[in-house]
N, C-alpha and C positions, 0 to 999 in steps of 0.2 A: 261573206260571199253570198250572192243570191243565186237563183236557179239558172241564170245565164252564165255563170262562172265569171262574173264581173265583180271586181272589188273596188270600193270607193275609199277615198282618203277619209281619215278621221276628223278633218278640219271642219266639215259640215255634215249634217246627217245625210245618209245616202238617198233617202227619198227626196230631199231638196236638191242634191247634186243631179239626180236623174232628171228632175224637172227642169232645172237650169239648162242642162245639155239638150234635152228634147225641144224645149220651147225656144231655145236660141236657134236651133236648126230650122224649126218651123218658121220662125219670123224671117230668117234670112231667105228662105225659099218663097215665102209670100212676098217679100220685097222684090225679089228677082222676077217673079212672074207678073208683078204689077208694073214693071218698068216699060216704057215705050219701046226701047231698043235694048233688051237685056243681053248681057254678055253671053258668049257661047257656054254651053254646059261645062266644057272642060275648064273654062275660066272660073265659073262658079264653084266647081269642085276645089280648085286651087285656093280660092278665097275661103271656103268653108274649112278646108284643111289647116290653113294658116291661123284662122280664127280660133281653132280649137286648142292651139298651143300658145296663144298670146293672152296675157292677163289684160283686162280691160284698160287698166291705166297705161299699158304700153301701146295701145291703139290710138291714143291721143297724144298729141304734142303739147306738153304742158310748159312751155317755155315761158319764163317770167320776164317781164320788162322791168328793169331797174332804173 
């Protein structure tokens, strides 16, 4: 546990987990402000909240054509 009383999973080192979380939020915000017609802030917050609980592979539809 670090000084902010946050604990991280043992799956990856805490310093990497923290960077992934922070950089992901930063990139989402950068993209949002770069859009010509960005969503309202309330919608952005919903998107960010949903993105924090979805694994990347669940954000992509990987349907295979057979």
